[in-house]
C-alpha positions in Angstrom: -33.0 139.7 -106.4 -33.5 142.9 -104.4 -36.3 144.1 -106.5 -38.2 140.7 -105.9 -37.5 140.8 -102.2 -38.9 144.4 -102.3 -42.0 143.4 -104.1 -42.6 140.4 -101.8 -42.3 142.7 -98.7 -44.9 145.3 -100.2 -47.3 142.5 -100.7 -46.8 141.2 -96.9 -47.1 144.8 -95.7 -50.4 145.1 -97.7 -51.6 141.7 -96.6 -50.9 142.7 -92.9 -52.7 146.1 -93.5 -55.8 144.5 -94.9 -56.0 142.1 -92.2 -55.8 144.7 -89.6 -58.9 146.4 -91.4 -60.7 143.1 -91.3 -60.0 142.7 -87.5 -61.0 146.2 -86.9 -64.5 145.7 -88.7 -65.2 142.9 -86.5 -64.2 144.6 -83.1 -65.7 147.9 -83.9 -68.9 147.7 -86.0 -70.6 150.3 -87.8 -73.6 152.0 -85.9 -75.8 151.6 -88.9 -76.1 149.4 -91.9 -79.1 149.9 -94.5 -80.3 147.2 -96.7 -83.0 149.7 -98.2 -83.2 149.3 -101.8 -84.2 153.1 -102.1 -81.3 154.3 -99.8 -79.6 155.4 -102.8 -81.2 156.6 -106.0 -79.6 158.1 -109.2 -80.1 159.4 -112.7 -77.8 159.9 -115.6 -76.2 163.3 -116.5 -77.1 162.8 -120.1 -80.7 163.9 -120.0 -81.5 164.6 -116.2 -84.6 166.7 -116.5 -86.6 164.1 -118.3 -85.0 160.9 -116.5 -86.5 159.7 -113.1 -84.5 158.7 -110.2 -84.0 154.9 -110.0 -82.7 152.5 -107.1 -79.1 152.3 -107.1 -78.2 150.3 -103.9 -74.4 149.3 -104.2 -73.6 145.6 -105.4 -73.1 143.6 -102.2 -72.4 140.3 -104.1 -69.0 138.9 -103.9 -69.0 137.3 -107.3 -67.6 140.3 -109.1 -65.5 142.1 -106.4 -62.1 140.4 -107.7 -62.8 141.5 -111.2 -62.2 145.2 -110.2 -61.3 146.3 -113.9 -61.7 145.2 -117.6 -58.7 143.9 -119.4 -56.3 146.5 -120.6 -55.1 145.2 -124.1 -52.0 147.3 -123.9 -50.8 145.5 -120.7 -50.9 148.0 -118.1 -53.1 150.6 -116.5 -52.9 153.9 -118.1 -52.2 152.9 -121.6 -54.3 153.1 -124.5 -56.4 149.7 -125.2 -57.2 148.9 -128.7 -60.8 148.5 -129.7 -61.0 144.9 -130.4 -64.7 144.2 -129.3 -67.5 145.3 -131.4 -69.9 147.4 -129.3 -72.8 149.7 -129.8 -71.7 153.3 -129.5 -73.6 156.5 -130.2 -72.8 160.1 -129.8 -74.5 163.3 -130.4 -73.5 165.1 -133.5 -71.1 168.0 -133.4 -67.4 168.5 -133.6 -65.1 165.8 -132.4 -61.1 166.2 -132.3 -60.3 162.9 -131.1 -61.8 159.9 -129.1 -59.0 158.6 -126.8 -58.7 154.8 -126.1 -58.5 155.0 -122.3 -62.1 153.6 -121.8 -61.1 151.6 -118.5 -59.2 154.7 -117.3 -61.6 157.5 -117.6 -64.9 158.7 -116.3 -67.0 159.5 -119.2 -69.8 162.1 -119.3 -72.3 159.4 -119.6 -70.7 158.0 -116.4 -71.7 161.0 -114.3 -74.6 160.5 -111.8 -76.9 162.7 -109.9 -77.8 161.0 -106.7 -80.5 161.2 -103.8 -79.9 159.6 -100.6 -81.8 158.9 -97.5 -78.7 159.6 -95.5 -75.1 159.7 -96.0 -73.2 157.3 -97.9 -69.5 156.4 -98.7 -67.8 153.6 -100.4 -64.1 153.3 -100.2 -61.9 150.8 -102.3 -58.4 150.2 -102.1 -56.4 147.8 -104.3 -52.5 147.0 -104.5 -50.4 144.4 -105.9 -47.3 143.4 -107.8 -46.0 145.8 -110.7 -46.5 148.7 -108.1 -50.1 148.7 -108.6 -51.9 151.0 -106.4 -55.7 151.9 -106.9 -58.0 153.9 -104.7 -61.8 154.5 -105.4 -63.9 156.8 -103.5 -67.8 157.5 -103.8 -69.5 159.9 -101.3 -72.9 161.1 -101.5 -75.1 163.0 -99.1 -78.5 164.9 -99.2 -77.9 167.3 -96.3 -81.0 169.4 -97.5 -84.2 167.6 -98.1 -83.9 168.8 -101.9 -80.2 169.2 -102.3 -77.5 166.5 -103.0 -73.7 166.6 -103.3 -71.8 163.7 -104.8 -67.9 163.0 -105.2 -66.5 160.4 -107.2 -62.6 159.9 -107.1 -60.3 157.4 -108.9 -56.6 157.4 -108.2 -54.4 154.9 -109.9 -50.7 154.5 -110.5 -48.7 151.5 -111.7 -45.1 150.8 -112.5 -45.8 148.0 -115.0 -43.5 145.1 -115.6 -41.5 146.5 -118.4 -39.2 149.5 -118.7 -40.9 152.8 -118.9 -44.4 151.7 -118.1 -45.0 154.0 -115.2 -48.5 155.5 -115.3 -50.6 158.0 -113.2 -54.3 158.4 -113.6 -56.6 160.7 -111.7 -60.3 160.7 -112.4 -62.9 162.7 -110.4 -66.3 164.4 -110.7 -68.4 166.5 -108.1 -72.1 166.6 -108.9 -74.8 168.4 -107.1 -78.6 168.7 -107.8 -81.3 170.7 -106.2 -85.1 171.3 -106.5 -87.1 173.8 -104.4 -89.6 173.1 -101.9 -92.4 174.0 -104.3 -90.8 171.9 -107.1 -90.8 175.3 -109.2 -87.1 175.3 -110.0 -83.9 173.5 -109.7 -80.5 172.7 -111.2 -78.3 169.9 -112.0 -74.3 170.7 -112.0 -71.2 168.8 -112.4 -67.4 169.2 -112.6 -65.5 166.4 -114.3 -61.7 165.9 -114.6 -59.8 163.2 -116.3 -55.9 163.1 -116.1 -53.7 160.4 -117.6 -49.9 160.6 -117.6 -47.8 157.7 -118.8 -44.4 156.8 -120.0 -44.3 155.8 -123.7 -41.8 152.8 -124.2 -43.0 151.9 -128.0 -43.3 148.4 -126.8 -40.2 146.0 -126.2 -37.6 145.6 -129.0 -37.8 142.0 -129.3 -41.7 141.5 -130.2 -41.5 137.9 -128.9 -40.3 136.5 -125.7 -38.3 133.3 -125.7 -37.1 130.8 -123.0 -34.1 133.0 -122.3 -35.8 136.5 -122.1 -38.9 135.2 -120.5 -36.9 134.5 -117.3 -35.1 137.8 -117.2 -36.4 140.7 -115.1 -38.8 142.4 -117.5 -37.7 145.8 -116.5 -34.4 145.3 -118.0 -35.5 144.4 -121.4 -34.7 146.9 -124.1 -37.8 149.0 -125.4 -38.1 151.1 -128.6 -38.7 154.6 -126.9 -36.1 155.8 -124.3 -37.7 159.3 -123.4 -41.2 159.8 -124.4 -44.2 160.7 -122.2 -47.8 161.3 -122.8 -50.0 163.6 -120.8 -53.6 163.9 -121.5 -55.9 166.1 -119.6 -60.0 166.7 -119.7 -61.9 169.1 -117.6 -65.7 169.7 -118.1 -68.2 172.2 -116.3 -71.9 171.8 -116.9 -74.8 173.7 -115.3 -78.3 173.0 -116.0 -81.0 175.1 -114.3 -84.7 174.3 -115.0 -88.0 176.0 -114.3 -91.4 174.5 -114.0 -93.8 176.7 -116.0 -96.9 176.1 -114.0 -96.9 177.7 -110.5 -96.3 174.3 -108.6 -96.4 170.4 -109.0 -100.0 169.8 -108.7 -100.9 166.1 -107.8 -104.4 166.7 -109.5 -102.8 167.8 -112.7 -100.7 165.2 -114.6 -99.0 167.5 -117.1 -95.5 169.2 -116.5 -94.1 172.0 -118.6 -90.5 172.5 -117.8 -88.0 175.0 -119.5 -84.1 174.2 -119.0 -80.9 175.9 -120.0 -77.5 174.2 -120.5 -74.3 175.9 -120.1 -71.0 173.7 -120.4 -67.3 174.3 -120.8 -64.8 171.6 -121.8 -61.1 172.0 -122.1 -59.0 169.1 -123.5 -55.3 168.8 -124.0 -53.0 166.2 -125.6 -49.4 166.7 -124.8 -46.5 164.2 -126.2 -42.9 164.8 -125.6 -39.8 162.7 -126.8 -36.3 163.6 -126.0 -34.8 160.6 -127.8 -35.7 160.9 -131.3 -32.3 161.2 -132.5 -31.0 157.9 -131.0 -34.2 155.7 -130.9 -35.0 155.6 -134.6 -38.6 155.0 -133.9 -40.0 157.7 -136.3 -39.2 157.9 -140.1 -40.4 161.6 -140.3 -39.3 164.7 -138.4 -40.8 167.9 -139.6 -40.0 170.5 -137.2 -37.1 169.2 -134.8 -34.7 166.6 -135.3 -33.6 166.3 -131.7 -36.7 166.9 -129.5 -40.5 166.2 -130.0 -42.9 168.5 -128.2 -46.3 168.1 -129.9 -49.6 169.2 -128.2 -53.1 169.5 -129.2 -55.6 171.9 -127.2 -59.3 171.7 -127.7 -61.8 174.2 -125.9 -65.6 173.8 -126.5 -68.4 176.1 -125.2 -71.9 174.7 -125.5 -75.1 176.6 -124.7 -78.6 175.3 -125.2 -82.3 175.5 -124.4 -85.0 173.1 -124.3 -88.6 172.7 -123.4 -90.0 169.3 -122.1 -93.5 168.2 -121.7 -94.3 165.4 -119.2 -97.5 163.4 -118.6 -96.6 161.8 -115.3 -99.9 159.8 -115.4 -99.4 157.9 -118.7 -95.6 158.0 -118.4 -95.0 159.8 -121.4 -92.9 162.9 -122.5 -91.8 165.1 -125.2 -88.5 167.4 -125.5 -87.4 169.9 -128.0 -84.2 171.7 -127.8 -81.4 173.8 -129.4 -77.7 174.0 -128.8 -75.0 176.4 -130.1 -71.4 174.9 -130.0 -68.2 176.9 -130.3 -65.1 175.0 -130.6 -61.4 176.1 -130.6 -58.4 174.1 -131.6 -54.8 174.7 -131.4 -52.2 172.3 -133.0 -49.6 174.5 -134.7 -52.2 176.4 -136.4 -55.6 177.5 -134.9 -59.1 176.9 -135.9 -62.5 178.0 -134.9 -65.6 175.7 -135.5 -69.1 176.8 -134.9 -72.3 174.5 -135.0 -76.0 174.9 -134.4 -77.8 171.7 -133.3 -81.3 170.8 -132.8 -82.7 167.9 -130.7 -86.0 166.0 -130.4 -86.6 163.4 -127.8 -89.7 161.3 -126.8 -90.2 158.6 -124.3 -93.1 156.2 -122.9 -93.0 154.4 -119.6 -96.6 153.0 -119.6 -98.1 151.3 -116.4 -98.7 147.8 -117.1 -101.6 145.8 -115.3 -99.0 143.0 -114.4 -96.8 144.7 -111.5 -93.9 142.3 -112.4 -93.5 143.8 -115.9 -92.1 147.1 -116.8 -91.8 148.7 -120.2 -89.6 151.6 -121.4 -89.6 153.2 -125.0 -87.4 156.0 -125.8 -86.3 157.8 -129.2 -83.8 160.6 -129.6 -82.9 162.6 -132.8 -80.2 165.2 -133.4 -79.3 167.5 -136.4 -76.8 170.0 -137.2 -78.6 172.4 -139.3 -75.8 175.2 -139.8 -72.0 175.2 -139.1 -69.0 173.2 -139.7 -70.8 169.8 -139.3 -73.9 170.9 -141.2 -75.6 167.9 -142.5 -74.7 165.5 -139.4 -77.6 163.8 -138.2 -78.2 161.0 -135.8 -81.0 159.1 -134.1 -81.3 156.2 -131.6 -84.1 154.4 -130.0 -84.3 151.9 -127.1 -87.1 149.5 -126.1 -86.7 147.8 -122.9 -89.2 145.3 -121.7 -88.6 143.7 -118.1 -91.1 140.6 -118.6 -90.7 139.4 -114.9 -88.8 141.6 -112.6 -88.3 139.1 -109.7 -87.3 136.2 -112.0 -84.8 138.5 -114.0 -86.2 138.0 -117.4 -86.0 140.8 -119.9 -85.9 141.6 -123.5 -84.4 145.0 -125.1 -84.0 146.3 -128.4 -81.7 149.2 -129.3 -80.8 150.8 -132.7 -79.5 153.9 -134.0 -78.1 155.8 -137.2 -75.3 158.3 -137.7 -74.3 160.4 -140.6 -71.4 162.6 -139.6 -68.3 164.4 -140.6 -65.2 162.4 -139.8 -63.4 163.3 -136.6 -60.8 165.9 -136.9 -57.9 163.6 -136.3 -58.7 162.0 -139.6 -59.0 165.4 -141.7 -56.1 167.4 -140.2 -53.1 166.6 -138.3 -50.0 168.6 -137.5 -47.2 167.4 -135.5 -43.4 166.7 -135.5 -43.7 163.2 -137.1 -47.1 163.3 -138.9 -48.8 165.9 -141.1 -51.8 165.3 -143.2 -54.8 167.2 -144.5 -57.6 165.1 -146.1 -61.1 165.6 -147.4 -62.9 162.2 -146.5 -66.7 161.7 -147.1 -69.0 161.6 -144.2 -69.4 158.3 -142.6 -72.8 156.5 -142.1 -73.2 154.0 -139.3 -76.2 151.8 -138.6 -76.6 149.7 -135.5 -79.2 147.3 -134.1 -78.6 145.3 -130.9 -81.0 142.7 -129.5 -80.4 141.4 -125.8 -82.4 138.8 -123.9 -82.0 137.7 -120.4 -83.7 134.6 -119.1 -84.5 134.1 -115.4 -81.1 135.9 -114.6 -78.9 132.9 -115.6 -78.9 132.8 -119.3 -78.2 135.7 -121.7 -78.2 136.3 -125.3 -76.9 139.5 -127.1 -76.7 140.1 -130.8 -75.1 143.3 -132.6 -75.4 144.0 -136.3 -73.4 147.1 -137.3 -73.1 148.5 -140.8 -70.5 151.4 -141.2 -70.2 153.0 -144.8 -67.0 154.9 -145.6 -65.1 153.3 -142.6 -62.1 155.3 -141.4 -58.9 153.7 -140.3 -55.2 154.1 -140.1 -53.4 151.9 -142.6 -49.8 150.3 -142.2 -48.0 153.5 -142.6 -50.1 154.8 -139.4 -51.8 157.3 -142.0 -55.6 157.8 -142.3 -57.5 155.9 -145.0 -61.3 155.5 -145.9 -62.9 152.2 -147.0 -64.8 152.4 -150.1 -67.9 150.4 -149.3 -69.7 149.2 -146.4 -68.2 147.2 -143.3 -70.7 144.8 -142.0 -69.9 143.8 -138.4 -71.6 141.0 -136.3 -71.1 140.2 -132.7 -72.9 137.4 -130.9 -72.5 136.6 -127.3 -74.0 133.8 -125.2 -73.7 133.8 -121.3 -74.6 131.2 -118.7 -74.5 131.7 -115.0 -75.8 129.1 -112.5 -75.3 128.0 -108.9 -75.9 124.2 -108.6 -75.8 122.0 -105.5 -76.4 125.3 -103.5 -72.7 126.1 -103.4 -70.9 125.3 -106.8 -71.1 128.3 -109.2 -70.5 127.9 -113.0 -70.3 130.9 -115.5 -69.5 131.0 -119.2 -69.6 133.6 -121.8 -68.8 133.0 -125.5 -68.6 135.8 -128.0 -68.3 135.3 -131.7 -67.2 138.3 -134.0 -67.2 138.8 -137.8 -66.7 141.6 -140.2 -66.9 141.8 -144.0 -64.0 144.3 -143.8 -61.5 142.2 -142.0 -58.7 143.8 -144.2 -59.4 147.2 -142.5 -60.4 146.1 -138.8 -58.6 143.9 -136.3 -60.3 141.8 -133.8 -60.5 138.2 -132.4 -62.9 136.1 -133.9 -63.8 134.2 -130.7 -63.6 135.2 -127.1 -64.4 132.8 -124.2 -64.6 133.4 -120.5 -65.3 130.5 -118.2 -65.5 130.6 -114.5 -65.8 128.0 -111.7 -66.4 128.9 -108.0 -67.5 127.7 -104.5 -69.8 130.0 -102.8 -70.7 129.7 -99.1 -71.9 131.4 -96.0 -70.0 131.0 -92.6 -70.5 132.4 -89.1 -74.2 132.3 -89.3 -74.3 133.9 -92.5 -72.1 136.9 -91.4 -69.3 135.9 -93.6 -69.6 135.3 -97.4 -66.9 133.6 -99.3 -66.2 133.0 -102.8 -63.2 130.9 -104.2 -62.8 130.3 -107.8 -60.8 130.3 -111.1 -61.2 131.9 -114.4 -59.9 131.3 -117.6 -60.2 133.7 -120.7 -59.2 132.8 -124.3 -58.9 135.2 -127.2 -58.7 133.4 -130.5 -55.3 134.1 -132.4 -55.6 137.1 -134.8 -53.6 140.0 -136.4 -53.6 142.7 -133.7 -53.3 146.4 -134.1 -49.9 148.3 -133.6 -49.9 151.3 -131.7 -48.4 154.8 -132.6 -47.6 157.0 -129.6 -47.2 160.2 -131.3 -50.9 160.1 -132.8 -52.5 157.8 -130.0 -53.8 155.9 -132.9 -54.0 152.1 -133.6 -52.9 151.1 -137.0 -52.8 148.0 -139.3 -49.8 145.6 -139.4 -49.4 142.2 -140.8 -45.9 141.1 -139.3 -47.0 139.7 -136.0 -49.8 137.5 -135.1 -51.0 136.6 -131.6 -51.8 133.0 -130.5 -54.7 131.6 -128.5 -53.2 132.1 -125.0 -55.3 131.0 -121.9 -55.2 133.9 -119.2 -55.9 131.9 -115.8 -56.7 133.7 -112.5 -57.4 132.3 -109.3 -59.1 134.4 -106.5 -60.8 134.4 -103.0 -63.2 136.9 -102.3 -65.6 137.8 -99.4 -67.8 140.1 -97.5 -68.3 140.8 -93.9 -71.6 143.1 -93.6 -70.2 146.5 -95.2 -66.8 145.2 -96.0 -65.7 143.3 -99.1 -62.2 142.1 -99.9 -60.4 139.8 -102.4 -57.2 138.2 -102.7 -56.2 137.3 -106.7 -53.3 135.7 -108.4 -53.4 136.7 -112.2 -52.2 135.2 -115.3 -50.8 132.2 -113.7 -49.4 130.4 -116.9 -47.3 133.4 -118.2 -43.8 132.0 -119.0 -44.9 128.5 -118.1 -47.2 127.2 -120.9 -46.0 129.8 -123.5 -44.2 133.1 -124.1 -46.7 134.7 -126.3 -49.2 136.4 -123.9 -49.9 139.8 -125.7 -52.6 141.4 -127.6 -50.7 144.3 -129.0 -47.3 143.7 -130.7 -44.5 144.7 -128.1 -47.1 145.2 -125.3 -47.3 142.1 -123.3 -50.2 141.3 -120.8 -48.9 141.4 -117.0 -46.8 138.4 -115.7 -48.1 136.4 -112.7 -49.2 138.9 -110.2 -50.9 139.1 -106.8 -53.5 141.6 -106.3 -55.5 142.5 -102.9 -58.4 144.7 -102.5 -60.8 146.0 -99.9 -64.0 147.9 -100.2 -65.9 149.5 -97.3 -69.3 151.0 -97.3 -70.4 153.5 -94.7 -74.1 154.6 -94.2 -73.5 157.1 -91.4 
């Protein structure tokens, strides 16, 4: 009872704090609020020299503010989330030790942005709620000099969860800067990226299913399978990319640019797992080094140095890039490994100017090849065609595809820890992907993904790596509808269908449905926007993955099957000029309709919870 009173008291305190912020925003208004579409412009860090800045005005609608994060299938922030949804994924060839399943709790390299702003900009977001959830997000960008920008992105999350030993702490940040000289002769792109995830590993609750008795108990008192295990992952990456325009200056009479760029990057990754309770928990079958204490770690350092030449034709909107990169990787996991790769790259793009000003067309293709080193023979290519048929009406068509032939990640080939050891010689894996997306007038969307994976790698029911002989053919089709009728009543529905010819080696729900109904209105002479609604999400029952904490791997199991449980949320969101806010009740049917609200064995989705959040934009 004391715990519940404390939780309710924290929620009340948070509500009073948010209310005071709302009152303060009305009494002391900002001196400046910009609605210019080009106030913020940005580009990706993946290929910044060739890419142009695009308008990135922040989303000021209230339709999505309450949906602050994607669903974590492990049930809590900071826990690995199983790959249940087929998605198009491409990555440059080269050495990869491990791909962590913390997609919603990390800032990926492709998420790092370079900004240009008309003036200073800051966006602060705070979220709190039951389960000791606290989230803080910061985006600050400023261009103090005409040609130089500094940007800081910070995410800091903590959560206690609802079950014993679910405490997690997450810190993600990047600092980026870009500069171009007054004569456009030279410049640089630079960023520092850090991801830190710390979480207590409980191995899931001992009773895989809840019942009418255990569902009413305080969840933090239920027995778990690991009593003293922790996970600590760290990633730090620094990249510096200076460039030089080979002609004397950017001449408006000459449409062709010749640029030479260098790339220097350093990345340090550590994966640490410790368990002081292996003698009493009985979770692991094998103990290779110590029968009382586990202290497993893997440490990876990578140095990348590259050079590239870029030819740009500004008038015809086309360009060509040729590059070379040397990659040196150092791996420590009981024994040491040194891996060297030499990689070449070619990229071409075309952004023609169409006669119809409402249409935009973009074509781009990129190819990589590892011609020497540990991953020799690996190659990949990807292409994207994006046609915005009508920009104002929101009608667009895009086609994206790619191919990869690569050596398996090191985690499948070699692993050395206290509970698992293997050294395999798996064949190269080939993957072909094709995705078609169509958006009609902004309210109807269709997306089709076809994915063929030859020599698929996965973890079997013993949590050991295995390779599929043959080809896994995966198909994902999603249809979405979003419409506001009668001026205020909003409807949203999305249905996703998934199929695989290798269902024995992959785990996924065959169908996923999300439906939302809401009322949208403007009050106080359009100064206050409100959105009140409810959402239900259904995952068709399926055989889920089990999770192995020692290796951070999801592996096959056949003992537990999920059911089709409706996850129902009710929310209120709004915006007062630069301030957006929401109040949300999540998973209202937990312990009421049924007790099987989980998507990983032993890892339940959050109980009924209250979340509150506020986001504030500053333009001065």
